[in-house]
C-alpha positions as CSV (number, residue, x, y, z in Angstrom):
1,M,96.0,95.4,82.7
2,Y,98.8,95.2,85.2
3,I,99.1,98.1,87.5
4,G,101.0,96.6,90.4
5,R,100.1,97.2,94.0
6,I,96.9,99.1,94.8
7,V,95.6,101.2,97.8
8,S,92.0,102.3,98.0
9,V,89.8,104.2,100.5
10,G,86.1,104.1,100.4
11,L,82.8,104.8,102.1
12,T,80.4,101.9,101.9
13,E,76.8,102.3,100.8
14,N,75.8,102.0,104.5
15,E,78.4,104.8,105.3
16,K,81.2,102.8,106.9
17,L,84.7,103.8,106.1
18,C,87.2,101.3,104.8
19,V,90.7,101.0,103.4
20,M,91.8,98.2,101.0
21,Y,95.2,97.0,99.8
22,R,96.0,94.6,97.0
23,V,99.3,92.9,96.2
24,S,99.6,92.4,92.5
25,S,103.0,91.1,91.3
26,R,104.6,89.5,88.3
27,S,108.1,89.2,89.9
28,Y,107.3,88.1,93.4
29,P,103.9,86.3,93.4
30,N,104.9,83.9,96.3
31,R,103.7,86.2,99.1
32,V,101.0,86.1,101.7
33,I,99.4,88.6,104.0
34,S,99.4,87.6,107.7
35,E,97.9,89.1,110.8
36,L,100.4,90.1,113.4
37,N,99.7,91.6,116.9
38,D,98.8,95.1,115.7
39,A,99.2,95.0,111.9
40,L,98.7,93.0,108.7
41,A,102.0,92.2,107.0
42,V,103.1,91.1,103.6
43,L,105.5,88.2,104.0
44,P,107.2,85.6,101.7
45,A,105.2,82.5,101.4
46,E,106.4,79.2,103.0
47,G,109.4,78.0,101.0
48,H,110.2,81.4,99.6
49,Q,111.7,83.1,102.6
50,Q,115.0,83.6,100.7
51,D,113.3,86.1,98.4
52,I,113.7,88.8,101.0
53,Y,117.5,88.7,100.4
54,T,116.9,89.3,96.7
55,N,114.5,92.3,97.2
56,P,114.1,93.8,100.6
57,F,111.0,95.8,99.5
58,I,108.8,92.7,99.3
59,S,108.0,92.3,103.0
60,Y,106.4,95.1,105.2
61,N,103.4,96.0,107.3
62,C,100.7,96.9,104.8
63,L,97.9,97.8,107.2
64,R,97.9,99.6,110.5
65,H,94.8,100.6,112.5
66,D,93.5,101.7,115.9
67,Q,90.0,102.9,117.0
68,R,90.3,106.1,114.8
69,Y,92.6,105.5,111.9
70,A,93.2,102.8,109.3
71,V,96.2,103.1,107.0
72,V,97.3,100.9,104.1
73,G,100.6,101.2,102.1
74,N,102.8,99.2,99.8
75,G,105.9,99.4,102.0
76,T,107.5,100.3,105.3
77,H,106.1,103.8,105.1
78,A,102.7,102.6,106.5
79,D,104.1,102.4,110.0
80,P,105.5,106.0,110.3
81,I,102.3,107.4,108.6
82,F,100.2,105.7,111.2
83,E,102.5,106.9,114.0
84,K,102.3,110.5,112.9
85,L,98.5,110.3,112.8
86,Q,98.5,109.0,116.4
87,S,100.7,111.9,117.4
88,G,97.9,114.3,116.2
89,M,99.1,115.2,112.7
90,R,96.5,115.8,110.1
91,L,96.1,113.2,107.3
92,R,97.5,115.4,104.5
93,D,100.6,116.3,106.6
94,A,101.3,112.7,107.8
95,L,101.2,111.5,104.2
96,A,103.3,114.3,102.8
97,S,106.0,114.3,105.4
98,V,106.6,110.6,105.4
99,L,106.4,110.1,101.6
100,L,108.8,113.0,101.0
101,A,111.2,111.7,103.6
102,M,111.2,108.1,102.5
103,D,111.0,108.8,98.7
104,Y,110.1,106.2,96.1
105,E,111.6,102.8,96.3
106,H,115.1,102.9,94.8
107,D,114.7,99.6,93.0
108,E,115.2,98.8,89.3
109,L,111.7,100.0,88.6
110,S,111.8,103.1,90.8
111,T,108.5,101.8,92.3
112,P,106.3,104.6,93.8
113,R,105.3,104.5,97.4
114,I,101.5,104.7,97.8
115,A,99.2,105.0,100.8
116,A,95.6,105.5,101.8
117,I,94.0,106.6,105.1
118,A,90.5,106.5,106.6
119,D,89.7,108.7,109.6
120,K,86.7,107.5,111.5
121,V,86.4,110.5,113.8
122,G,86.9,113.2,111.1
123,R,85.0,111.2,108.5
124,L,87.9,112.0,106.1
125,A,89.9,110.0,103.6
126,A,93.3,110.6,102.0
127,L,95.5,109.2,99.3
128,G,99.2,109.8,98.6
129,V,101.9,108.8,96.2
130,V,105.5,109.7,95.7
131,R,107.1,108.9,92.3
132,Q,110.5,109.5,90.8
133,D,109.1,112.7,89.2
134,G,107.0,114.1,92.1
135,I,104.6,113.7,95.0
136,E,100.8,114.0,95.3
137,V,98.7,114.0,98.4
138,S,94.9,114.6,98.7
139,E,92.6,114.8,101.7
140,F,88.9,114.5,100.9
141,T,85.4,113.3,101.9
142,L,83.5,110.5,100.1
143,Q,79.9,109.9,99.1
144,P,78.2,106.7,100.2
145,G,79.3,103.9,97.9
146,Q,82.3,105.7,96.5
147,Y,85.9,104.6,96.5
148,R,89.1,106.1,95.2
149,Y,92.4,104.4,94.5
150,V,96.0,104.8,93.3
151,S,98.5,102.1,92.2
152,T,102.2,101.8,91.7
153,Y,102.2,101.6,87.9
154,E,100.0,103.0,85.1
155,K,97.5,104.6,87.5
156,N,100.0,106.3,89.9
157,S,98.6,109.8,89.8
158,L,95.6,111.0,91.9
159,L,93.1,111.4,89.1
160,T,89.3,111.8,89.5
161,S,88.9,109.0,86.9
162,Q,90.3,106.6,89.5
163,S,87.1,106.6,91.5
164,G,84.1,104.3,91.4
165,T,80.8,103.7,93.0
166,G,78.9,100.6,94.2
167,L,81.0,99.8,97.3
168,A,78.3,97.8,99.0
169,V,80.5,95.6,101.2
170,T,79.3,94.8,104.7
171,S,82.3,92.8,106.0
172,T,86.1,92.9,105.9
173,S,86.2,89.7,103.8
174,E,83.9,91.3,101.3
175,A,86.1,94.4,101.2
176,A,89.2,92.4,100.7
177,D,87.5,90.6,97.9
178,F,86.2,93.8,96.4
179,I,89.7,95.1,95.6
180,I,90.4,91.8,93.8
181,S,87.3,91.1,91.8
182,S,84.8,94.0,91.8
183,G,84.4,97.5,90.3
184,H,87.4,99.0,88.6
185,F,89.6,96.4,90.2
186,S,88.2,93.4,88.3
187,G,90.1,94.4,85.1
188,F,93.5,94.4,86.8
189,S,95.7,91.3,86.6
190,H,98.2,89.3,88.6
191,S,96.5,89.5,92.0
192,V,98.3,87.8,94.8
193,S,96.7,88.8,98.1
194,S,94.6,91.6,99.6
195,A,93.8,93.2,103.0
196,A,91.0,95.5,104.2
197,A,90.0,97.4,107.3
198,L,86.3,98.2,107.7
199,E,84.5,100.3,110.3
200,S,82.3,98.0,112.3
201,S,78.9,98.6,113.8
202,S,80.6,99.2,117.1
203,G,82.7,101.9,115.6
204,I,86.1,100.2,115.5
205,F,88.0,99.0,112.5
206,D,87.9,95.2,111.8
207,V,90.5,93.7,109.5
208,S,90.7,90.8,107.1
209,S,93.0,89.4,104.4
210,I,92.7,87.0,101.4
211,N,95.7,85.1,99.9
212,N,96.1,83.6,96.5
213,S,95.2,80.1,97.7
214,E,91.8,81.5,98.8
215,L,91.0,83.4,95.6
């Protein structure tokens, strides 16, 4: 099944918070996730830089993090969500205000904007989506081993069925691979790249990414 981009937030079996992001694409598969100074960004692959002129929505910071928060999103909204969290806004309000202001992507598919947050201090998680027909935001706690997710297509509502167990990852690379090949995600097609932030033993968020050539 093709469900497009995916964001997920989970609590590992050893009670470490993580966020995961997956690029799945049929139209623009020639993309990579690269680490910048303070973010992970989705960029056109070498030789495909001109794609940005065809569709400006295909390149963006997909993961932002500091010592307290980790945020993933499928577009440029990840940055202002992260900035609002840093200013002291609660998870629900940061998601709702940014998603409502930026709206869904006004492309030919009316692609929803989706985002996930992990709050290390509050031990909270959140998901949000804005579609052409509405907006949904949820702030919640997770049980050890549980993850929840939302995608741009097909599974773009915040349903309890979009939740799984067995999140037993112990590293960021394992988390980035989990959203590609494990749990509910193993049945979803057209994976291109993924990124993850995982709370480390020292309490900070470590990050990692996997690109198509490494899958």
